[in-house]
Backbone bond lengths (Angstrom), bond angles and torsions (degrees), N, CA, C in turn:
res aa  C-N    CA-C-N  psi(-1)  N-CA   C-N-CA  omega(-1)  CA-C   N-CA-C  phi
1 M - - - 1.557 - - 1.463 106.74 -
2 T 1.349 115.93 130.90 1.468 122.61 -179.64 1.536 111.16 -74.55
3 D 1.341 109.86 131.73 1.482 120.42 178.86 1.565 107.41 -79.90
4 V 1.359 111.43 103.89 1.540 111.44 -176.09 1.585 112.28 -61.26
5 A 1.314 118.01 -37.76 1.455 118.42 -178.09 1.526 113.38 -61.69
6 A 1.390 113.26 -26.69 1.513 114.03 177.45 1.372 118.72 -93.36
7 N 1.440 115.65 4.37 1.476 121.10 -171.29 1.559 101.53 -90.51
8 P 1.233 121.68 117.40 1.492 125.81 178.16 1.435 110.42 -62.34
9 N 1.340 122.86 -47.78 1.396 124.72 179.50 1.433 112.89 -60.65
10 T 1.467 124.64 -41.40 1.299 121.50 178.38 1.628 114.94 -68.63
11 L 1.330 112.50 -34.79 1.465 115.07 171.99 1.512 113.99 -59.06
12 E 1.387 113.05 -43.96 1.502 120.80 -178.66 1.533 108.57 -64.25
13 A 1.281 116.08 -44.68 1.481 119.83 -178.96 1.456 109.32 -62.85
14 A 1.343 121.26 -39.82 1.548 125.10 -177.46 1.560 105.54 -70.50
15 K 1.184 117.73 -40.50 1.560 115.70 -179.57 1.569 109.62 -67.32
16 S 1.393 114.04 -37.32 1.511 112.26 -172.65 1.604 102.04 -74.18
17 S 1.335 120.94 -33.64 1.510 120.01 -179.14 1.476 107.74 -68.99
18 A 1.362 122.54 -39.60 1.567 125.32 176.24 1.410 103.63 -59.44
19 S 1.378 122.71 -51.74 1.461 123.02 -174.77 1.517 113.76 -56.87
20 A 1.367 113.37 -44.41 1.423 115.88 178.89 1.473 114.00 -69.34
21 E 1.348 121.02 -32.73 1.436 119.02 165.23 1.266 119.14 -56.98
22 S 1.289 120.50 -43.33 1.389 132.07 -179.36 1.592 113.67 -60.52
23 R 1.370 108.10 -44.09 1.442 111.44 -179.65 1.574 108.01 -67.99
24 L 1.343 115.56 -43.40 1.436 120.58 178.89 1.469 116.19 -56.07
25 R 1.319 111.39 -36.58 1.460 123.93 -178.17 1.619 105.59 -65.43
26 I 1.350 114.65 -48.92 1.421 120.39 -176.79 1.563 111.00 -68.57
27 L 1.364 116.17 -35.90 1.383 116.99 177.19 1.568 112.74 -66.49
28 L 1.304 111.68 -43.82 1.562 112.10 178.53 1.596 109.81 -62.95
29 R 1.247 116.99 -41.07 1.472 122.04 -175.86 1.582 105.96 -62.34
30 N 1.342 115.29 -44.92 1.568 114.84 172.19 1.445 120.73 -64.05
31 L 1.283 118.26 -32.09 1.387 125.28 176.08 1.437 117.24 -73.34
32 L 1.354 117.45 -32.70 1.382 124.20 -176.36 1.530 119.31 -51.77
33 P 1.334 116.93 -43.54 1.538 115.77 173.49 1.459 113.64 -58.10
34 F 1.301 117.42 -41.85 1.465 122.43 175.48 1.432 123.59 -61.58
35 V 1.375 105.11 -36.33 1.514 116.80 176.82 1.555 107.70 -64.02
36 V 1.334 112.91 -52.54 1.417 116.33 175.90 1.465 119.16 -60.11
37 L 1.249 116.47 -39.60 1.562 117.09 177.89 1.596 109.59 -66.42
38 L 1.338 117.46 -45.22 1.421 118.35 178.40 1.541 112.23 -65.93
39 G 1.319 118.08 -34.01 1.452 117.07 172.39 1.455 114.38 -64.84
40 L 1.281 119.89 -39.75 1.545 126.38 176.11 1.535 107.89 -57.62
41 W 1.378 106.21 -48.28 1.634 112.10 -173.25 1.556 105.88 -60.97
42 E 1.313 116.83 -44.97 1.500 119.58 -178.80 1.537 115.30 -58.92
43 I 1.353 110.32 -36.98 1.464 123.08 -177.48 1.604 104.87 -62.66
44 V 1.325 115.83 -56.24 1.383 125.47 -171.40 1.567 105.65 -69.59
45 A 1.293 122.54 -40.59 1.507 123.80 177.22 1.416 112.98 -59.63
46 H 1.343 120.63 -43.09 1.382 125.57 -178.28 1.601 114.90 -86.58
47 A 1.255 114.73 -7.53 1.504 118.59 -179.12 1.481 109.30 -82.66
48 G 1.264 120.74 -15.03 1.579 124.39 174.09 1.573 112.63 81.13
49 I 1.449 113.68 13.56 1.426 117.95 177.46 1.568 110.24 -58.26
50 F 1.322 112.71 -44.73 1.582 119.59 -177.76 1.519 105.21 -113.63
51 P 1.314 118.25 155.46 1.414 127.63 172.84 1.582 108.50 -57.76
52 P 1.372 121.22 140.94 1.399 122.98 -177.06 1.529 113.29 -58.50
53 R 1.357 113.02 -26.51 1.517 115.00 -174.32 1.563 109.81 -81.38
54 L 1.402 112.16 -20.32 1.401 111.42 -178.19 1.640 110.95 -99.28
55 F 1.365 114.01 -21.32 1.444 112.06 174.48 1.623 103.97 -142.03
56 P 1.392 112.17 81.71 1.457 123.69 -176.43 1.576 109.95 -69.93
57 P 1.298 117.41 145.30 1.513 123.39 170.80 1.412 108.85 -61.81
58 L 1.366 110.79 171.82 1.498 121.07 -170.60 1.555 109.22 -73.96
59 E 1.369 114.17 -27.66 1.451 117.09 -177.78 1.624 109.11 -73.65
60 V 1.223 118.17 -21.39 1.376 120.46 178.86 1.479 113.96 -80.26
61 I 1.348 108.97 -39.92 1.394 118.61 -178.58 1.504 106.80 -69.95
62 A 1.287 118.86 -42.41 1.524 123.94 175.68 1.492 110.63 -59.71
63 A 1.373 119.98 -42.52 1.467 119.33 178.11 1.495 113.90 -66.76
64 T 1.335 117.73 -29.28 1.464 123.30 -177.37 1.515 104.18 -76.65
65 F 1.152 120.95 -43.70 1.530 126.83 176.95 1.409 110.91 -58.34
66 A 1.391 121.19 -44.07 1.450 121.86 -179.11 1.512 110.72 -78.79
67 R 1.309 121.70 -21.89 1.460 120.12 170.97 1.479 115.63 -75.17
68 L 1.362 111.78 -39.95 1.566 115.82 -178.66 1.490 106.58 -67.96
69 T 1.469 116.86 -36.07 1.441 117.73 -176.74 1.631 108.81 -68.96
70 A 1.344 116.10 -41.91 1.447 120.53 -173.75 1.460 108.96 -70.76
71 E 1.390 119.81 -27.91 1.451 122.04 176.08 1.500 113.18 -81.26
72 G 1.312 114.60 -4.92 1.620 118.12 -179.97 1.464 108.12 77.67
73 I 1.307 126.56 -1.50 1.537 120.86 175.32 1.534 116.22 -64.91
74 L 1.346 113.21 -47.55 1.390 119.80 -175.80 1.587 109.42 -67.87
75 P 1.293 122.64 -45.19 1.530 117.36 174.86 1.510 116.15 -63.90
76 H 1.353 114.55 -29.65 1.558 115.20 177.86 1.611 105.68 -72.20
77 H 1.283 122.57 -43.63 1.388 118.55 175.21 1.546 115.09 -62.07
78 L 1.311 111.61 -37.07 1.545 117.49 174.33 1.415 114.78 -60.15
79 L 1.357 115.07 -46.02 1.500 119.12 -174.79 1.525 108.04 -63.85
80 D 1.418 118.48 -47.22 1.384 118.36 -173.46 1.525 112.45 -65.90
81 T 1.391 115.40 -29.44 1.495 118.95 177.25 1.377 109.68 -72.94
82 I 1.397 124.51 -40.01 1.411 126.15 -179.15 1.525 111.91 -64.33
83 I 1.340 114.98 -37.90 1.473 119.82 177.76 1.575 112.22 -61.99
84 R 1.359 114.63 -47.05 1.485 115.71 174.39 1.500 110.43 -64.07
85 L 1.276 117.50 -41.41 1.479 119.40 -172.51 1.449 112.36 -63.27
86 I 1.350 114.97 -46.05 1.585 123.98 174.74 1.566 111.97 -59.71
87 A 1.183 113.36 -48.75 1.534 120.62 -177.67 1.520 108.10 -58.06
88 G 1.436 109.88 -60.58 1.553 113.78 179.64 1.461 113.26 -56.74
89 F 1.260 119.76 -42.73 1.528 123.12 -170.12 1.661 108.97 -71.43
90 V 1.275 111.21 -41.31 1.505 114.06 -178.78 1.501 112.32 -63.51
91 L 1.349 110.68 -39.37 1.583 112.88 172.30 1.322 118.95 -64.96
92 A 1.482 113.91 -38.22 1.589 118.74 170.20 1.449 111.01 -58.70
93 A 1.411 118.88 -50.69 1.313 121.53 -172.97 1.573 112.54 -56.82
94 I 1.302 111.36 -46.63 1.619 120.72 -179.43 1.405 109.55 -56.19
95 A 1.376 112.82 -55.80 1.499 120.96 -176.13 1.486 110.74 -66.76
96 G 1.357 119.08 -47.59 1.429 121.57 -169.20 1.547 107.23 -64.87
97 V 1.290 117.49 -50.33 1.506 117.06 -179.08 1.446 114.38 -60.38
98 A 1.476 116.19 -39.30 1.487 114.55 -179.55 1.600 109.16 -72.98
99 I 1.243 121.62 -37.65 1.467 118.06 169.68 1.427 113.34 -58.47
100 G 1.329 118.72 -47.87 1.544 116.23 -172.90 1.521 110.35 -70.11
101 I 1.224 121.57 -29.29 1.463 125.44 173.11 1.566 107.52 -60.97
102 A 1.261 112.53 -57.11 1.566 117.50 -179.20 1.505 105.04 -57.21
103 M 1.232 125.71 -43.16 1.464 119.15 -178.15 1.548 114.84 -65.46
104 G 1.314 110.57 -31.05 1.550 119.03 -175.22 1.551 108.51 -81.28
105 R 1.281 115.98 -28.35 1.483 115.39 -176.06 1.590 110.46 -102.34
106 W 1.202 125.54 -23.67 1.474 124.52 -177.20 1.636 106.01 -119.25
107 R 1.267 114.55 132.65 1.536 115.22 -173.56 1.684 108.04 -83.20
108 L 1.388 109.50 -24.34 1.500 109.49 175.26 1.565 111.15 -67.85
109 A 1.302 116.68 -43.45 1.594 122.44 -178.60 1.606 98.01 -63.24
110 E 1.229 122.94 -44.87 1.488 115.81 -175.52 1.456 115.75 -64.43
111 D 1.348 115.63 -42.12 1.477 125.24 175.97 1.518 112.15 -54.90
112 I 1.318 115.52 -44.68 1.577 121.33 -178.51 1.469 111.61 -79.98
113 I 1.265 123.92 -40.24 1.479 124.59 -166.19 1.629 108.59 -91.05
114 L 1.388 112.98 -41.73 1.453 110.65 -171.89 1.546 115.49 -58.45
115 P 1.398 119.56 -42.45 1.543 116.22 171.81 1.420 114.37 -52.74
116 L 1.281 119.07 -40.56 1.506 122.69 -174.32 1.507 111.54 -68.37
117 V 1.435 112.55 -38.54 1.387 114.37 -171.88 1.544 109.06 -84.32
118 S 1.368 114.33 -21.95 1.519 118.89 175.39 1.552 111.19 -68.84
119 I 1.328 112.31 -33.13 1.471 115.17 -178.25 1.473 112.72 -79.97
120 A 1.427 117.49 -39.18 1.369 117.50 -174.46 1.539 110.15 -82.43
121 A 1.284 124.96 -25.51 1.539 127.64 -171.56 1.532 109.47 -62.52
122 P 1.353 124.66 -50.72 1.365 121.61 -174.78 1.443 114.39 -64.25
123 I 1.306 125.20 -20.14 1.386 126.75 177.86 1.383 115.44 -64.18
124 P 1.542 120.82 124.01 1.348 114.46 -175.66 1.590 116.00 -64.85
125 G 1.406 112.46 156.20 1.443 113.93 -173.05 1.459 113.42 -62.85
126 L 1.347 115.85 -37.05 1.426 117.83 179.21 1.516 118.20 -61.28
127 A 1.450 113.79 -20.95 1.471 113.27 -179.17 1.567 109.58 -77.64
128 Y 1.412 114.30 -16.26 1.485 113.06 172.42 1.525 114.20 -85.16
129 T 1.432 119.02 -10.82 1.335 115.81 -176.90 1.412 119.41 -58.71
130 P 1.281 123.13 -47.78 1.468 121.40 177.88 1.578 113.88 -58.36
131 I 1.317 118.82 -36.08 1.371 122.32 170.33 1.524 114.60 -55.87
132 F 1.355 119.36 -52.97 1.402 117.98 -175.97 1.455 110.18 -75.06
133 L 1.366 117.87 -18.09 1.516 113.19 175.02 1.482 109.99 -73.77
134 L 1.407 119.27 -33.40 1.434 120.57 176.58 1.507 111.75 -69.10
135 W 1.342 113.04 -37.62 1.518 113.31 179.35 1.557 113.32 -74.38
136 F 1.318 123.19 -47.22 1.433 127.88 -164.08 1.589 105.56 -107.46
137 G 1.207 126.36 -17.28 1.462 126.56 -179.87 1.511 110.41 88.35
138 L 1.324 116.72 -169.60 1.466 116.42 -177.07 1.445 110.90 -86.34
139 G 1.369 115.63 168.57 1.438 122.63 177.12 1.597 116.67 88.04
140 N 1.347 111.75 -154.49 1.508 113.71 179.28 1.485 113.54 -64.59
141 K 1.287 121.09 -21.16 1.401 123.01 -173.21 1.610 109.31 -64.21
142 A 1.362 114.65 -32.47 1.464 118.83 175.72 1.426 112.62 -96.94
143 A 1.419 122.49 -33.26 1.360 127.07 -178.59 1.575 116.12 -57.12
144 I 1.312 114.84 -58.10 1.371 123.59 177.17 1.577 113.66 -56.65
145 P 1.272 124.67 -58.78 1.456 122.00 175.25 1.539 112.35 -49.75
146 L 1.357 115.08 -43.14 1.455 113.60 -170.03 1.567 107.93 -73.81
147 V 1.338 122.01 -27.37 1.385 123.78 -178.41 1.605 105.89 -72.37
148 A 1.366 113.79 -40.26 1.486 121.08 -174.42 1.685 104.41 -70.93
149 F 1.348 119.27 -39.10 1.388 120.66 -177.42 1.506 109.30 -70.80
150 V 1.180 119.34 -43.78 1.639 121.23 -172.43 1.585 106.39 -77.70
151 S 1.337 119.67 -35.78 1.374 113.57 -175.65 1.559 111.43 -87.10
152 A 1.260 121.22 0.27 1.342 123.31 -178.40 1.611 112.04 -79.03
153 F 1.316 116.87 -25.57 1.453 121.03 -174.29 1.521 109.37 -63.68
154 P 1.335 124.70 -54.23 1.542 112.93 179.14 1.436 115.95 -70.43
155 I 1.174 121.47 -16.50 1.474 124.83 171.01 1.532 108.18 -69.21
156 I 1.226 118.94 -45.08 1.385 118.71 176.03 1.522 115.40 -66.09
157 F 1.353 117.93 -44.02 1.466 119.09 -178.28 1.425 109.25 -63.30
158 N 1.403 118.61 -39.65 1.548 118.23 -173.57 1.497 108.51 -77.17
159 T 1.410 118.40 -40.69 1.360 115.31 175.51 1.633 112.98 -55.14
160 W 1.305 115.38 -52.77 1.376 118.67 178.84 1.574 116.70 -53.25
161 T 1.313 110.18 -44.20 1.424 116.31 167.36 1.516 122.22 -54.04
162 G 1.203 110.94 -43.66 1.552 121.67 178.61 1.486 109.70 -71.51
163 V 1.425 128.93 -35.04 1.214 124.23 171.32 1.375 118.20 -68.94
164 K 1.372 115.82 -36.23 1.360 123.28 176.07 1.570 118.80 -66.99
165 A 1.397 106.81 -23.06 1.371 113.06 -173.62 1.577 110.99 -92.63
166 V 1.306 118.13 -1.77 1.467 123.29 174.09 1.436 110.86 -54.33
167 K 1.258 121.34 125.73 1.586 124.87 -178.68 1.524 103.86 -62.77
168 E 1.370 106.58 131.70 1.560 113.65 172.75 1.433 114.71 -65.04
169 I 1.391 119.93 -23.88 1.524 121.82 176.37 1.457 111.50 -68.40
170 W 1.336 119.00 -25.99 1.365 124.36 -179.42 1.588 106.54 -73.48
171 I 1.266 115.45 -47.96 1.464 119.74 -175.45 1.574 108.02 -66.30
172 R 1.368 120.70 -43.59 1.357 118.78 174.58 1.479 122.40 -71.14
173 S 1.293 118.60 -21.51 1.307 126.63 166.47 1.485 119.80 -66.89
174 A 1.361 114.20 -44.44 1.464 123.99 165.44 1.507 113.46 -56.80
175 Q 1.370 112.13 -55.28 1.503 111.86 178.30 1.655 116.55 -58.99
176 A 1.432 110.01 -30.18 1.477 107.87 174.91 1.422 116.89 -71.57
177 M 1.420 116.23 -18.15 1.583 122.90 -176.86 1.632 104.10 -92.45
178 G 1.311 116.63 6.74 1.490 117.84 176.21 1.509 114.79 92.35
179 A 1.304 121.74 11.46 1.530 121.57 179.54 1.435 109.99 -68.45
180 D 1.396 115.76 133.87 1.519 120.95 172.77 1.457 109.42 -82.76
181 D 1.138 116.57 -174.92 1.414 129.10 -178.44 1.553 111.38 -62.93
182 R 1.310 121.87 -42.70 1.412 125.82 174.64 1.489 116.18 -63.89
183 K 1.409 112.26 -44.11 1.524 119.68 -174.66 1.588 101.12 -75.94
184 L 1.391 120.62 -31.06 1.436 118.11 -176.01 1.672 108.62 -67.80
185 F 1.468 103.81 -39.40 1.509 106.77 -177.86 1.566 111.81 -69.08
186 V 1.420 116.04 -41.02 1.368 117.34 -178.02 1.437 119.10 -73.47
187 K 1.432 117.65 -38.72 1.299 123.54 -175.17 1.534 119.67 -90.29
188 V 1.328 113.44 -15.16 1.586 122.52 -166.31 1.491 105.09 -124.56
189 I 1.340 117.50 -64.11 1.448 122.44 -165.14 1.375 108.93 -72.91
190 V 1.386 129.49 -43.80 1.388 129.98 -176.95 1.594 113.18 -71.05
191 P 1.364 113.38 -47.30 1.534 114.72 172.49 1.515 113.83 -60.21
192 G 1.275 118.76 -43.14 1.387 121.79 -179.04 1.553 111.55 -64.08
193 A 1.229 122.26 -36.57 1.450 127.82 -173.28 1.529 106.36 -92.19
194 L 1.334 120.81 -13.70 1.437 113.88 -172.80 1.484 121.98 -65.21
195 P 1.377 117.83 -30.64 1.480 118.20 167.92 1.557 115.09 -51.94
196 Y 1.253 116.75 -43.47 1.549 121.18 -177.00 1.577 102.18 -78.47
197 I 1.322 126.60 -31.80 1.300 123.23 176.39 1.544 113.81 -64.70
198 M 1.257 117.03 -41.22 1.490 121.00 174.09 1.508 111.73 -64.11
199 T 1.321 114.59 -38.67 1.514 110.94 174.63 1.528 113.16 -62.36
200 G 1.311 112.87 -41.00 1.451 118.90 176.94 1.442 114.44 -58.43
201 L 1.311 119.29 -40.56 1.532 124.54 174.73 1.350 109.73 -67.92
202 R 1.288 130.26 -36.10 1.381 128.71 177.65 1.572 107.32 -62.68
203 L 1.288 109.56 -53.63 1.638 114.85 179.92 1.424 106.89 -60.55
204 G 1.185 123.58 -39.21 1.416 127.58 -172.09 1.745 106.93 -66.92
205 L 1.348 112.60 -41.80 1.550 119.73 175.36 1.413 110.00 -64.37
206 A 1.371 120.25 -44.93 1.574 120.38 176.80 1.508 111.48 -64.27
207 Q 1.421 115.41 -27.41 1.537 113.03 -178.65 1.504 104.27 -82.38
208 S 1.293 122.83 -32.10 1.477 121.73 173.74 1.394 117.92 -53.58
209 W 1.501 116.05 -45.09 1.390 120.35 -176.55 1.626 110.05 -69.50
210 R 1.321 116.82 -35.79 1.399 117.74 171.98 1.433 117.44 -61.71
211 A 1.353 115.12 -45.32 1.511 119.40 -175.32 1.655 104.73 -73.64
212 L 1.315 121.85 -37.01 1.408 129.37 -174.64 1.630 108.28 -57.79
213 V 1.457 104.15 -56.73 1.503 111.90 -170.33 1.544 105.40 -63.27
214 G 1.387 116.85 -42.17 1.363 118.86 175.93 1.542 118.15 -48.65
215 I 1.444 108.65 -56.90 1.428 112.88 -173.27 1.524 113.74 -69.14
216 E 1.426 113.10 -26.29 1.557 114.60 177.66 1.483 106.90 -67.19
217 M 1.326 122.48 -20.76 1.505 122.29 177.51 1.572 110.67 -73.60
218 L 1.319 113.27 -36.29 1.407 119.33 -175.10 1.532 120.69 -101.87
219 A 1.307 114.32 -21.59 1.540 118.09 -168.66 1.597 111.62 -89.34
220 A 1.287 119.37 10.43 1.411 127.87 177.10 1.492 112.34 51.70
221 V 1.462 113.08 44.15 1.464 116.70 176.91 1.582 101.49 -82.68
222 P 1.452 110.76 144.36 1.490 117.52 -177.08 1.486 113.46 -66.57
223 W 1.363 118.16 -28.84 1.355 120.61 -172.61 1.643 110.18 -137.92
224 G 1.289 115.71 157.43 1.440 117.75 176.39 1.473 113.61 141.92
225 L 1.307 124.24 144.71 1.448 124.73 177.52 1.442 119.09 -49.15
226 G 1.475 113.04 -42.95 1.493 111.07 179.77 1.483 113.59 -72.53
227 W 1.288 120.74 -27.22 1.419 124.86 176.09 1.587 107.94 -68.50
228 M 1.296 115.90 -38.39 1.514 120.25 -179.84 1.559 106.45 -66.90
229 I 1.305 119.35 -47.55 1.429 124.32 -176.34 1.566 106.64 -61.95
230 F 1.228 118.47 -45.43 1.459 122.26 -174.94 1.532 109.16 -69.10
231 G 1.308 114.07 -42.78 1.529 115.37 177.19 1.480 114.25 -69.70
232 A 1.306 119.74 -26.90 1.530 122.90 171.88 1.531 110.90 -71.09
233 Q 1.349 117.99 -33.35 1.405 121.17 175.50 1.550 113.44 -58.03
234 Q 1.354 110.99 -49.44 1.500 115.42 179.83 1.467 114.41 -51.47
235 F 1.396 108.96 -34.89 1.678 110.64 -173.43 1.552 106.88 -101.45
236 G 1.247 120.48 12.26 1.441 121.29 -179.62 1.610 120.16 70.35
237 S 1.363 108.99 15.00 1.528 116.71 -171.29 1.636 104.33 -81.63
238 T 1.278 119.21 80.91 1.421 128.13 176.67 1.436 113.79 -56.56
239 D 1.338 112.65 -41.27 1.534 122.49 179.71 1.628 110.90 -59.84
240 V 1.285 113.60 -45.37 1.418 118.75 -178.17 1.563 113.31 -67.81
241 M 1.521 112.73 -41.30 1.333 119.22 176.31 1.654 110.67 -56.52
242 L 1.286 109.91 -48.33 1.489 114.37 -179.04 1.455 114.14 -67.23
243 A 1.353 116.86 -30.48 1.567 114.30 175.07 1.512 105.41 -68.69
244 G 1.319 125.16 -36.57 1.421 119.73 -178.58 1.419 112.37 -67.00
245 I 1.358 116.66 -43.99 1.426 124.17 178.04 1.525 109.84 -55.63
246 F 1.440 120.81 -46.54 1.242 125.73 176.67 1.499 115.97 -54.85
247 V 1.285 121.99 -40.58 1.357 128.58 -179.14 1.600 107.54 -69.44
248 I 1.339 113.21 -41.15 1.471 111.81 179.23 1.488 114.00 -60.26
249 G 1.394 114.52 -40.41 1.368 125.92 175.82 1.593 115.56 -57.23
250 V 1.326 108.42 -49.77 1.544 114.23 179.56 1.540 114.42 -65.45
251 L 1.421 111.04 -35.56 1.485 115.06 -174.79 1.626 104.76 -73.27
252 G 1.332 118.45 -34.67 1.373 122.93 176.41 1.488 113.02 -60.30
253 L 1.456 114.74 -47.94 1.422 120.39 175.52 1.543 111.16 -55.95
254 A 1.238 114.69 -49.71 1.476 126.42 -173.98 1.539 108.95 -59.89
255 L 1.380 121.41 -39.52 1.441 124.59 174.15 1.498 112.10 -65.17
256 E 1.427 111.64 -43.30 1.579 114.14 -179.99 1.587 109.05 -66.67
257 K 1.295 122.61 -44.82 1.401 118.07 -177.56 1.589 112.29 -76.78
258 L 1.337 120.21 -38.54 1.424 117.13 -173.28 1.473 119.88 -87.29
259 V 1.446 110.34 -18.51 1.541 119.37 178.11 1.377 117.63 -113.95
260 F 1.335 120.37 -53.80 1.422 121.89 -173.66 1.660 106.79 -74.65
261 Q 1.235 115.63 -48.33 1.383 116.12 -171.87 1.469 113.04 -65.87
262 R 1.427 116.17 -36.47 1.399 121.54 175.27 1.504 115.79 -70.92
263 L 1.329 115.58 -32.36 1.492 120.85 177.23 1.522 107.35 -70.15
264 E 1.290 118.52 -41.15 1.434 123.74 172.80 1.469 114.01 -49.09
265 K 1.422 117.94 -52.53 1.312 127.52 -173.47 1.567 114.19 -59.24
266 I 1.322 118.59 -38.27 1.364 131.82 -179.80 1.446 111.35 -83.16
267 T 1.242 124.50 -14.66 1.484 128.43 177.32 1.446 113.52 -119.09
268 V 1.262 120.39 -91.05 1.505 127.21 -170.00 1.485 108.77 -56.35
269 V 1.284 117.30 -54.01 1.564 120.70 -171.30 1.592 103.71 -70.76
270 R 1.176 124.84 -39.18 1.449 125.18 175.15 1.540 114.68 -67.04
271 W 1.195 113.98 -25.80 1.515 114.42 176.39 1.565 112.87 -99.00
272 G 1.316 112.13 5.41 1.559 117.68 173.48 1.519 111.47 77.73
273 M 1.276 118.28 21.61 1.502 122.48 -178.31 1.519 107.79 -77.67
274 V 1.178 116.43 -36.56 1.444 119.36 177.78 1.444 106.67 -140.65
275 A 1.430 113.44 163.48 1.557 121.01 -173.46 1.561 101.74 -79.37
276 S 1.458 110.56 153.25 1.330 119.13 -177.87 1.502 105.17 -84.20
């Protein structure tokens, strides 16, 4: 009689089966909130509480999404928005991390920059829009700098907090082992602050979306999801508005799963800075 416990093939098959069941359970758990939300939407849409034009059912939204995609309208809007988003966010990430590190490492930089950032950060991004339009004009010349400016604040704050939160004993231990300033920065300061920096980048990306959609509505750009949503609102096309909102949500989820979570796995999770 074969000893099951001693059979490597059986053990491997059992592990694979358990892993597949675990992945399926996680997938179902992640899908559950969306299923509930979509179910409630359908119930309200078909209950007649709101006019169908203002609260369309899912099949109408899906048909509009498919039509706009097939006609190339939605991809064109999406491409222009992604270009503005990436350009503005990259500028914000570079400047925000650099400024945050400077504030965390040098007291003079903190004393000078922190009051300015504290004053400017609470102001809504849309409040800056008229100023940037006057300074840079319409279109991408105003949209990209505004996105970069607004989304840099949470990156600065979180990077600064992360650098300040690096434990003094880590720094002293590295210095005792002969680490110079460069190695201390690369091997201790950046890894120690990276969980905070990642949080700041996430918040900065969310801020980028809010600022970008708002300025696309006002900056007279020819294409963009914000422009599409605003134009659909003027004509009462709720299905087009919801299709654009859906694309923004899906793109945000994709960036979280494909960029931030993967970056975390190869950095802070691998280094043991946060739990996996």
